[in-house]
C-alpha positions as CSV (number, residue, x, y, z in Angstrom):
1,X,-141.5,-27.2,-4.2
2,X,-141.6,-23.5,-3.7
3,X,-138.5,-21.3,-3.6
4,X,-138.9,-20.7,0.5
5,X,-138.9,-24.6,0.9
6,X,-135.7,-24.9,-1.2
7,X,-134.0,-22.3,0.9
8,X,-134.9,-24.1,4.1
9,X,-133.0,-27.2,2.6
10,X,-130.3,-25.0,2.4
11,X,-130.0,-23.3,5.7
12,X,-130.9,-24.3,9.4
13,X,-132.4,-21.6,11.1
14,X,-135.8,-20.4,12.9
15,X,-136.4,-17.8,10.4
16,X,-134.9,-15.9,7.5
17,X,-135.2,-12.1,7.5
18,X,-135.3,-11.0,3.5
19,X,-134.8,-7.4,2.9
20,X,-133.2,-6.7,-0.4
21,X,-135.4,-5.8,-3.2
22,X,-134.0,-8.3,-5.8
23,X,-134.2,-11.3,-3.2
24,X,-137.6,-10.1,-2.0
25,X,-139.0,-10.3,-5.8
26,X,-137.1,-13.7,-6.2
27,X,-139.3,-15.3,-3.5
28,X,-142.4,-13.5,-3.9
29,X,-142.7,-12.5,-7.8
30,X,-143.6,-8.9,-6.7
31,X,-141.2,-5.9,-7.6
32,X,-141.5,-3.1,-4.9
33,X,-138.9,-0.6,-3.3
34,X,-140.0,-1.3,0.3
35,X,-141.1,-4.2,2.4
36,X,-139.6,-7.3,3.8
37,X,-140.2,-11.1,4.0
38,X,-140.3,-13.1,7.2
39,X,-139.8,-16.6,6.4
40,X,-140.2,-19.6,8.7
41,X,-140.0,-23.3,7.8
42,X,-143.7,-23.7,8.0
43,X,-145.0,-20.3,6.4
44,X,-143.8,-17.1,5.0
45,X,-144.9,-13.6,5.0
46,X,-144.3,-10.3,2.9
47,X,-145.0,-7.2,4.9
48,X,-145.6,-4.2,2.9
49,X,-147.1,-0.6,3.5
50,X,-150.2,0.6,2.1
51,X,-148.6,2.0,-1.0
52,X,-148.0,-1.8,-2.1
53,X,-150.9,-3.6,-0.5
54,X,-153.3,-3.7,-3.4
55,X,-150.8,-5.1,-5.7
56,X,-149.0,-7.3,-3.4
57,X,-152.4,-8.9,-2.6
58,X,-152.9,-9.6,-6.4
59,X,-149.5,-10.9,-7.3
60,X,-147.6,-12.3,-4.6
61,X,-146.6,-16.0,-4.6
62,X,-146.2,-18.5,-1.9
63,X,-146.4,-16.0,1.1
64,X,-149.1,-14.3,3.2
65,X,-149.3,-10.6,2.5
66,X,-149.8,-8.5,5.9
67,X,-150.1,-4.6,5.5
68,X,-147.1,-3.1,7.5
69,X,-148.5,-0.6,10.1
70,X,-146.5,-1.1,13.3
71,X,-143.0,-2.6,12.9
72,X,-142.1,-3.6,16.1
73,X,-145.6,-5.3,17.4
74,X,-146.2,-6.9,14.1
75,X,-142.8,-8.7,13.8
76,X,-142.9,-9.6,17.4
77,X,-145.9,-11.1,17.0
78,X,-144.9,-13.5,14.2
79,X,-141.7,-14.3,15.7
80,X,-143.5,-15.4,18.9
81,X,-146.3,-17.2,16.9
82,X,-143.5,-19.4,15.2
83,X,-141.6,-19.7,18.1
84,X,-138.6,-18.1,16.3
85,X,-135.4,-17.7,18.7
86,X,-132.7,-17.0,15.9
87,X,-133.1,-14.8,12.8
88,X,-130.7,-15.2,10.0
89,X,-130.0,-11.9,8.0
90,X,-128.8,-11.0,4.6
91,X,-125.0,-10.4,5.4
92,X,-124.3,-9.2,1.7
93,X,-127.0,-6.3,1.7
94,X,-128.2,-5.6,4.9
95,X,-126.7,-2.4,6.5
96,X,-124.8,-2.4,9.6
97,X,-127.0,0.6,10.9
98,X,-130.4,-1.4,10.1
99,X,-128.9,-4.6,11.7
100,X,-127.9,-2.6,14.9
101,X,-131.5,-1.0,15.0
102,X,-132.9,-4.7,14.9
103,X,-130.7,-5.9,17.6
104,X,-131.6,-3.1,19.8
105,X,-135.4,-3.6,19.0
106,X,-135.3,-7.4,19.5
107,X,-133.0,-8.1,22.2
108,X,-134.7,-11.6,23.0
109,X,-133.7,-12.8,19.5
110,X,-130.3,-13.9,18.3
111,X,-129.3,-12.5,14.9
112,X,-127.1,-14.6,12.6
113,X,-125.1,-12.2,10.7
114,X,-122.9,-15.0,9.1
115,X,-122.8,-15.2,5.3
116,X,-125.3,-18.4,5.5
117,X,-128.5,-17.0,4.2
118,X,-126.9,-15.0,1.6
119,X,-124.8,-17.8,0.3
120,X,-127.9,-20.0,0.4
121,X,-129.9,-17.6,-1.7
122,X,-127.0,-17.2,-4.0
123,X,-126.9,-20.8,-4.4
124,X,-130.7,-20.9,-5.3
125,X,-130.5,-18.0,-7.9
126,X,-127.5,-19.7,-9.6
127,X,-129.6,-22.6,-10.8
128,X,-132.5,-21.2,-13.1
129,X,-136.0,-22.8,-13.4
130,X,-138.2,-23.1,-16.5
131,X,-140.0,-19.8,-15.5
132,X,-136.8,-18.0,-15.2
133,X,-135.2,-19.3,-18.4
134,X,-138.3,-18.2,-20.2
135,X,-138.0,-14.7,-18.8
136,X,-134.2,-14.6,-19.7
137,X,-135.3,-15.8,-23.4
138,X,-137.7,-13.0,-24.0
139,X,-135.5,-10.4,-22.6
140,X,-132.8,-11.4,-25.1
141,X,-135.3,-11.7,-27.9
142,X,-136.1,-8.1,-27.1
143,X,-132.6,-7.2,-27.2
144,X,-131.7,-8.8,-30.4
145,X,-134.9,-7.6,-32.2
146,X,-133.8,-4.0,-31.1
147,X,-130.3,-4.7,-32.4
148,X,-131.3,-6.0,-35.9
149,X,-133.6,-2.9,-36.3
150,X,-130.9,-0.7,-35.3
151,X,-128.2,-1.7,-37.9
152,X,-129.6,0.7,-40.5
153,X,-129.2,3.5,-38.2
154,X,-125.4,3.2,-37.9
155,X,-123.6,5.2,-40.3
156,X,-121.0,7.8,-41.0
157,X,-122.0,10.9,-39.1
158,X,-124.2,9.7,-36.2
159,X,-122.8,10.0,-32.8
160,X,-122.3,7.4,-30.0
161,X,-124.8,8.9,-28.1
162,X,-127.5,9.1,-30.8
163,X,-126.9,5.3,-31.5
164,X,-127.3,4.4,-27.6
165,X,-130.5,6.5,-27.4
166,X,-131.9,4.7,-30.5
167,X,-131.0,1.3,-29.3
168,X,-132.6,2.1,-25.9
169,X,-135.9,3.4,-27.7
170,X,-136.1,0.2,-29.7
171,X,-135.7,-2.1,-26.7
172,X,-138.5,-0.2,-24.9
173,X,-140.6,-0.1,-27.9
174,X,-140.4,-4.0,-28.4
175,X,-141.4,-4.6,-24.8
176,X,-138.5,-4.0,-22.3
177,X,-139.4,-3.4,-18.7
178,X,-136.1,-1.7,-18.2
179,X,-132.4,-1.7,-19.6
180,X,-130.1,-4.2,-18.1
181,X,-127.5,-1.6,-17.6
182,X,-126.5,1.7,-19.0
183,X,-126.0,0.8,-22.8
184,X,-122.5,1.0,-23.9
185,X,-121.9,2.4,-27.5
186,X,-118.4,3.3,-28.6
187,X,-116.8,4.0,-31.9
188,X,-113.3,4.2,-33.4
189,X,-110.4,4.6,-30.8
190,X,-113.2,4.7,-28.2
191,X,-113.8,0.9,-28.6
192,X,-110.5,0.3,-26.8
193,X,-112.2,1.1,-23.3
194,X,-114.1,-1.9,-22.4
195,X,-116.7,0.1,-20.4
196,X,-116.5,3.3,-22.0
197,X,-119.4,5.9,-22.0
198,X,-121.3,7.0,-25.1
199,X,-120.2,10.4,-26.3
200,X,-120.8,13.1,-29.0
201,X,-118.1,11.4,-31.0
202,X,-119.5,10.6,-34.5
203,X,-118.7,7.6,-36.4
204,X,-116.2,7.7,-39.2
205,X,-115.5,5.7,-42.2
206,X,-113.6,2.4,-41.5
207,X,-114.2,2.5,-37.9
208,X,-115.5,-0.4,-35.5
209,X,-118.7,0.5,-33.6
210,X,-118.9,-1.8,-30.2
211,X,-122.4,-2.1,-28.6
212,X,-123.1,-3.6,-25.0
213,X,-126.5,-3.8,-24.0
214,X,-129.4,-5.7,-22.6
215,X,-132.9,-5.4,-21.8
216,X,-135.0,-6.4,-18.8
217,X,-138.3,-8.4,-18.9
218,X,-140.5,-9.6,-15.8
219,X,-137.3,-8.8,-13.6
220,X,-134.8,-10.9,-15.8
221,X,-131.8,-9.4,-17.5
222,X,-130.1,-10.2,-21.0
223,X,-126.7,-9.2,-22.1
224,X,-124.9,-9.2,-25.4
225,X,-122.2,-7.2,-27.1
226,X,-121.8,-7.0,-30.9
227,X,-118.9,-5.3,-32.8
228,X,-119.6,-4.0,-36.3
229,X,-117.6,-1.9,-38.8
230,X,-118.9,1.3,-40.6
231,X,-117.4,0.6,-44.3
232,X,-114.2,-1.6,-44.8
233,X,-112.3,-2.7,-41.8
234,X,-108.2,-2.8,-42.2
235,X,-106.5,-6.1,-42.3
236,X,-105.4,-5.6,-38.7
237,X,-109.2,-5.0,-37.7
238,X,-110.3,-8.0,-39.3
239,X,-107.4,-10.1,-37.8
240,X,-108.4,-9.2,-34.4
241,X,-112.0,-9.6,-34.9
242,X,-111.5,-13.3,-36.1
243,X,-109.3,-14.1,-33.1
244,X,-111.9,-12.7,-30.6
245,X,-114.6,-14.7,-32.3
246,X,-112.4,-17.8,-32.4
247,X,-112.0,-17.3,-28.9
248,X,-115.7,-16.8,-28.2
249,X,-116.7,-19.8,-30.2
250,X,-114.2,-22.0,-28.3
251,X,-115.6,-20.8,-24.9
252,X,-119.3,-21.6,-26.0
253,X,-118.2,-25.1,-27.2
254,X,-116.4,-25.6,-23.9
255,X,-119.3,-24.5,-21.6
256,X,-120.7,-27.1,-19.7
257,X,-121.6,-28.4,-16.3
258,X,-118.4,-29.3,-14.0
259,X,-116.1,-27.2,-15.6
260,X,-114.8,-24.6,-13.3
261,X,-115.1,-20.8,-14.0
262,X,-111.2,-20.7,-14.1
263,X,-111.1,-23.6,-16.8
264,X,-113.8,-22.0,-19.2
265,X,-111.9,-18.5,-18.9
266,X,-108.8,-20.2,-19.9
267,X,-110.0,-21.9,-22.9
268,X,-110.8,-18.6,-24.8
269,X,-107.7,-16.7,-23.0
270,X,-105.3,-19.3,-24.3
271,X,-106.3,-18.7,-27.9
272,X,-106.1,-14.9,-27.4
273,X,-102.6,-15.5,-25.6
274,X,-101.1,-17.6,-28.4
275,X,-102.2,-15.1,-30.9
276,X,-100.0,-12.6,-29.2
277,X,-102.8,-10.4,-27.6
278,X,-102.8,-11.8,-24.2
279,X,-101.9,-8.5,-22.6
280,X,-105.0,-6.9,-24.4
281,X,-107.6,-8.9,-22.8
282,X,-107.7,-7.7,-19.4
283,X,-111.1,-8.7,-17.8
284,X,-112.7,-11.9,-17.1
285,X,-114.5,-14.2,-19.9
286,X,-118.1,-14.1,-18.5
287,X,-120.4,-13.6,-15.3
288,X,-123.6,-15.2,-14.5
289,X,-127.1,-13.3,-15.7
290,X,-130.4,-13.4,-14.1
291,X,-132.3,-10.9,-11.9
292,X,-129.2,-9.0,-11.8
293,X,-126.9,-8.4,-14.5
294,X,-123.9,-9.5,-12.6
295,X,-124.4,-12.5,-10.5
296,X,-123.0,-15.9,-9.6
297,X,-121.5,-18.0,-11.2
298,X,-118.3,-16.4,-13.1
299,X,-116.0,-17.3,-15.7
300,X,-112.7,-15.8,-14.7
301,X,-109.2,-16.7,-13.5
302,X,-110.1,-16.8,-9.7
303,X,-113.4,-18.6,-9.7
304,X,-112.4,-22.3,-9.1
305,X,-115.9,-23.6,-8.5
306,X,-117.6,-26.0,-11.0
307,X,-120.4,-24.5,-13.0
308,X,-123.8,-26.1,-12.5
309,X,-126.5,-27.2,-14.8
310,X,-129.1,-24.4,-15.4
311,X,-126.6,-21.8,-14.7
312,X,-126.8,-18.9,-17.1
313,X,-123.2,-17.2,-18.1
314,X,-121.9,-14.9,-20.7
315,X,-118.9,-15.8,-23.0
316,X,-117.5,-12.6,-23.9
317,X,-113.9,-12.3,-24.8
318,X,-112.2,-8.9,-26.0
319,X,-108.9,-7.5,-27.2
320,X,-108.4,-3.8,-26.7
321,X,-105.7,-1.9,-28.2
322,X,-105.3,1.6,-26.9
323,X,-105.4,4.4,-29.4
324,X,-106.4,2.3,-32.1
325,X,-109.7,0.1,-31.6
326,X,-111.1,-2.7,-29.5
327,X,-113.5,-5.8,-30.2
328,X,-115.8,-7.5,-27.8
329,X,-118.1,-10.2,-28.9
330,X,-120.5,-11.6,-26.1
331,X,-123.2,-14.1,-26.1
332,X,-124.9,-15.9,-23.3
333,X,-125.6,-19.6,-22.6
334,X,-127.6,-21.6,-20.3
335,X,-125.7,-24.8,-19.3
336,X,-127.5,-28.3,-20.2
337,X,-126.7,-31.8,-19.2
338,X,-124.0,-32.2,-21.6
339,X,-122.9,-28.7,-22.7
340,X,-124.8,-25.6,-23.3
341,X,-127.4,-23.9,-25.4
342,X,-126.5,-20.5,-26.7
343,X,-129.5,-18.0,-25.8
344,X,-128.2,-15.3,-28.3
345,X,-129.3,-16.0,-31.8
346,X,-128.2,-13.4,-34.0
347,X,-125.0,-13.8,-36.2
348,X,-121.5,-12.8,-35.4
349,X,-119.7,-12.9,-38.6
350,X,-118.1,-9.5,-39.0
351,X,-120.6,-7.1,-40.5
352,X,-119.5,-4.1,-42.7
353,X,-122.2,-1.5,-42.9
354,X,-122.3,1.1,-45.6
């Protein structure tokens, strides 16, 4: 069954207008910065301009490719051909300006601006198929290979920015299509900022170095965080690291279909709270990963929905002590029938680099 067929099992509409770059790629398999999909229950079309037409004809899946020359007559012809009187739009991504222009051009058409189409697509994307999982595995493999090769580079005197640049270079050298997000590399007191920006601060003896990074392969992201020490950590650093590790391992062990995102978050959060550091864990335990680095589902206190089998979600507890240091350890898992498989393979024991 194609993704278009799955979509029309989730939504009752004459036509779905898919305009966002990510969802267009999800349904057609082609990356582009322009074009749109008109999907009908019986057939789907990708309309793209001359810049992408050759590539589209060679790569697009499950949709007829049409070169876009004159927007209004071409779209009107397709709507008439399929007898569409109602068009659903992506409420989450379509701008108000563009939506208003569509209503002005096609006054005979009813446009459904509800969340139905966006919700249906979100539901499909939460459950990964075999091809998607293979891409995510490859993305993670690239990131982990880069990380392992990076470790000898991390030493006293190198800057956060230099480490980030080298990590990025290694990910691209090993096949990354792109970076999952701007790589985070922090050291010493800067590690207490969960999403700090790499600076020219030099790594000093006895400091943590926190790295949050990921690679993209064939449109799919990976995401991981590792915290290592340059030299010997203090007793407090070791204590906090081991609390975070215990919380992370408990979260992974609890991850399974049916548990709600809030319940999973609480498994790890409770361990950190009992250790006396609850106020220093200020973000959610995890989030979905796929064609976007943050997508549904979530493992957060406010996510009351059960997690589905074949969803991919991060498990990333942290403790952040302002003016001292911070620790985060992040893997991501795919939920299986009775539990989960950890897609992150590299070790998590505290590493002391010399």
